[in-house]
C-alpha positions as CSV (number, residue, x, y, z in Angstrom):
1,X,94.7,160.7,129.2
2,X,97.0,163.1,131.1
3,X,98.6,161.5,134.1
4,X,98.3,163.5,137.3
5,X,101.6,163.5,139.2
6,X,101.7,162.2,142.8
7,X,102.9,165.6,143.9
8,X,100.0,167.5,142.5
9,X,97.6,164.8,143.6
10,X,98.8,165.1,147.2
11,X,98.7,169.0,147.1
12,X,95.1,168.9,145.9
13,X,94.1,166.7,148.7
14,X,95.0,169.5,151.1
15,X,93.1,172.3,149.6
16,X,89.3,173.1,149.2
17,X,87.1,173.4,146.1
18,X,86.4,177.0,147.2
19,X,90.2,177.8,147.1
20,X,90.6,176.2,143.7
21,X,87.4,178.0,142.5
22,X,89.0,181.2,143.2
23,X,92.2,180.3,141.6
24,X,90.4,179.4,138.5
25,X,88.2,182.5,138.5
26,X,91.4,184.5,138.5
27,X,92.2,182.8,135.1
28,X,88.8,183.6,133.7
29,X,87.1,180.1,134.5
30,X,83.6,180.6,135.9
31,X,81.7,177.4,135.2
32,X,84.0,174.7,136.5
33,X,81.9,173.7,139.5
34,X,79.6,170.7,138.8
35,X,76.2,172.0,139.9
36,X,73.7,170.2,142.1
37,X,75.8,167.2,143.1
38,X,76.4,166.2,146.7
39,X,78.5,163.7,148.5
40,X,76.7,160.5,149.2
41,X,78.1,160.0,152.6
42,X,79.0,162.6,155.2
43,X,82.5,161.5,156.0
44,X,83.8,160.3,152.6
45,X,87.4,161.2,151.7
46,X,88.4,164.0,149.5
47,X,88.2,163.1,145.9
48,X,91.2,163.8,143.6
49,X,91.8,162.1,140.2
50,X,91.7,162.4,136.4
51,X,88.3,162.3,134.7
52,X,87.4,159.2,132.7
53,X,83.9,160.0,131.2
54,X,80.7,158.2,130.3
55,X,78.0,159.8,128.4
56,X,74.3,158.8,128.6
57,X,71.6,159.9,126.0
58,X,67.9,159.6,126.3
59,X,67.0,155.9,126.1
60,X,65.3,154.5,123.1
61,X,63.1,151.6,124.2
62,X,63.9,149.1,121.4
63,X,67.6,149.6,121.9
64,X,67.7,149.6,125.8
65,X,66.2,146.4,126.9
66,X,67.5,144.4,130.0
67,X,69.4,142.0,127.8
68,X,71.8,144.7,126.6
69,X,73.8,144.0,129.7
70,X,74.8,140.5,128.3
71,X,77.1,142.4,125.9
72,X,80.6,142.7,127.5
73,X,81.1,145.8,125.5
74,X,78.1,147.6,126.8
75,X,79.4,151.1,127.4
76,X,78.3,151.4,131.0
77,X,79.8,148.1,132.0
78,X,82.9,148.7,129.8
79,X,83.5,152.1,131.6
80,X,83.4,150.3,134.9
81,X,86.1,147.9,133.8
82,X,88.2,150.5,131.9
83,X,88.3,153.4,134.2
84,X,92.0,153.5,135.2
85,X,93.2,153.2,138.8
86,X,93.4,156.6,140.3
87,X,90.9,158.0,137.9
88,X,87.4,159.3,138.5
89,X,84.4,158.0,136.6
90,X,82.4,161.1,135.6
91,X,78.9,160.4,134.2
92,X,76.8,162.8,132.1
93,X,73.3,161.7,133.0
94,X,71.7,165.0,131.6
95,X,71.0,166.1,135.3
96,X,68.1,163.5,135.2
97,X,67.9,161.6,138.4
98,X,64.6,159.8,137.6
99,X,66.6,156.7,136.9
100,X,69.9,155.6,138.4
101,X,73.3,156.1,136.8
102,X,74.8,153.1,138.6
103,X,74.4,151.2,141.8
104,X,76.4,149.7,144.6
105,X,77.8,146.7,142.7
106,X,79.3,148.9,140.0
107,X,80.6,151.3,142.5
108,X,82.1,148.6,144.5
109,X,83.9,147.4,141.5
110,X,85.4,150.7,140.8
111,X,86.5,150.9,144.3
112,X,88.2,147.4,144.2
113,X,89.9,148.4,140.9
114,X,91.6,151.2,142.7
115,X,89.6,154.1,141.1
116,X,89.5,157.3,143.0
117,X,85.8,158.0,142.9
118,X,82.6,158.4,140.9
119,X,80.3,161.3,140.0
120,X,76.9,161.6,138.2
121,X,74.7,164.5,137.8
122,X,71.9,162.1,138.1
123,X,71.3,159.6,140.9
124,X,72.6,156.4,142.3
125,X,70.5,153.4,143.4
126,X,71.6,151.5,146.6
127,X,72.6,154.9,147.9
128,X,73.0,153.7,151.5
129,X,75.2,150.9,150.5
130,X,77.4,153.1,148.4
131,X,77.6,155.6,151.4
132,X,78.9,152.7,153.6
133,X,81.8,152.0,151.4
134,X,83.7,155.1,152.4
135,X,84.4,155.6,148.7
136,X,84.1,159.1,147.3
137,X,80.8,159.3,145.4
138,X,78.7,162.3,144.3
139,X,75.2,162.4,142.9
140,X,72.1,164.6,142.8
141,X,69.9,162.4,144.8
142,X,69.0,158.7,145.3
143,X,67.1,157.0,142.5
144,X,65.9,153.4,142.4
145,X,65.0,152.7,138.9
146,X,67.5,151.0,136.6
147,X,69.4,153.3,134.2
148,X,67.9,151.5,131.3
149,X,64.5,153.1,131.9
150,X,65.8,156.5,130.9
151,X,69.5,156.5,130.2
152,X,71.2,154.8,127.2
153,X,75.0,154.5,127.7
154,X,76.4,155.6,124.4
155,X,80.1,156.8,124.7
156,X,83.2,156.4,126.8
157,X,86.0,158.9,127.5
158,X,84.7,161.8,125.4
159,X,84.1,165.4,126.3
160,X,80.8,165.7,128.3
161,X,78.8,168.1,130.3
162,X,78.2,167.1,133.9
163,X,76.0,169.4,136.1
164,X,76.6,172.2,133.5
165,X,80.3,171.9,133.7
166,X,82.5,171.0,130.8
167,X,84.6,167.8,131.5
168,X,87.2,166.7,129.1
169,X,89.0,163.3,129.6
170,X,92.1,163.7,131.8
171,X,90.7,166.9,133.4
172,X,91.5,166.9,137.2
173,X,88.5,166.5,139.5
174,X,88.5,167.7,143.1
175,X,85.6,166.9,145.4
176,X,85.0,167.8,149.1
177,X,82.0,168.6,151.3
178,X,81.2,171.7,149.2
179,X,80.9,169.7,145.9
180,X,83.1,168.9,142.9
181,X,85.2,171.2,140.6
182,X,86.9,170.5,137.3
183,X,90.4,171.6,136.8
184,X,91.6,171.8,133.1
185,X,94.4,169.2,132.9
186,X,97.0,171.8,131.6
187,X,96.5,173.9,134.6
188,X,96.5,171.2,137.4
189,X,100.1,171.7,138.6
190,X,99.9,175.5,138.8
191,X,96.5,175.5,140.3
192,X,97.6,173.0,143.0
193,X,100.8,175.2,143.9
194,X,98.7,178.4,144.1
195,X,95.9,176.8,146.2
196,X,98.4,175.5,148.6
197,X,99.8,179.0,149.1
198,X,96.3,180.5,149.2
199,X,95.4,177.9,151.9
200,X,98.3,178.9,154.1
201,X,97.4,182.5,154.0
202,X,93.7,181.7,154.6
203,X,94.7,179.7,157.6
204,X,96.7,182.6,158.9
205,X,93.8,185.0,158.3
206,X,91.4,182.8,160.1
207,X,93.6,182.7,163.1
208,X,93.9,186.4,163.1
209,X,90.2,186.9,162.7
210,X,89.5,184.6,165.6
211,X,91.8,186.7,167.7
212,X,89.5,189.7,166.9
213,X,91.5,191.4,164.1
214,X,89.6,193.3,161.4
215,X,89.5,191.9,157.9
216,X,90.2,195.4,156.6
217,X,93.8,195.4,155.4
218,X,94.1,191.8,156.3
219,X,92.0,190.2,153.7
220,X,93.1,191.1,151.1
221,X,96.5,192.0,152.5
222,X,96.5,195.8,151.7
223,X,98.2,196.8,154.9
224,X,102.0,196.8,154.9
225,X,102.1,195.0,158.3
226,X,100.0,192.0,157.0
227,X,102.8,190.4,154.8
228,X,105.2,190.8,157.6
229,X,102.8,189.1,160.1
230,X,102.1,186.4,157.6
231,X,105.7,185.6,157.1
232,X,106.3,185.4,160.8
233,X,103.3,183.1,161.1
234,X,104.7,180.8,158.3
235,X,108.0,180.6,160.0
236,X,106.5,179.7,163.5
237,X,104.1,177.2,161.9
238,X,106.4,175.7,159.4
239,X,104.1,176.6,156.6
């Protein structure tokens, strides 16, 4: 799995999924946003980390009884113990929240192991407990039934689809209040650099708009004066 540098990780923590989405769109990427997942808590930290994946398939009843959890190699349990510190466990639950993808005990274990966060396009049980952890977690909605009723954990760290977005192991995950976006691993450094620059310009534009300035010629910067004003703003603000 590609290792995310500390510099890129820190840069991504200062930018938004919206800004990254624009940077990816410029490069032809249109479906990198994981659809219909939401932060489980309103004040959870920004999520940044490499993707470590778990794939669920529809459960077959004779193979998915409660005693499968006695197997230490069970893919769901193994994913919890194998997800590297700093990485994000991303679960493909086929957008089916009728049964939970995981619960508070497993998410707590991820947190205690130093993982960066957890995502499912299904649901979590014990959702209020997970929200109280202050650990970045995203799901579609709460779901009480055990995963075994509908989901059979089948593969770890393989390419998956999560909320209609392709996720390859090692891709970089960014999550904020708007949702979660997937950055192809080989683009992470350049996307982070561009997003930091875009954020500085957008902060300048926001200040100007709040002062009453028109967006015409400002956003995008088609007036000759705009780059000059932005350069002066950056100097004054240390940006």
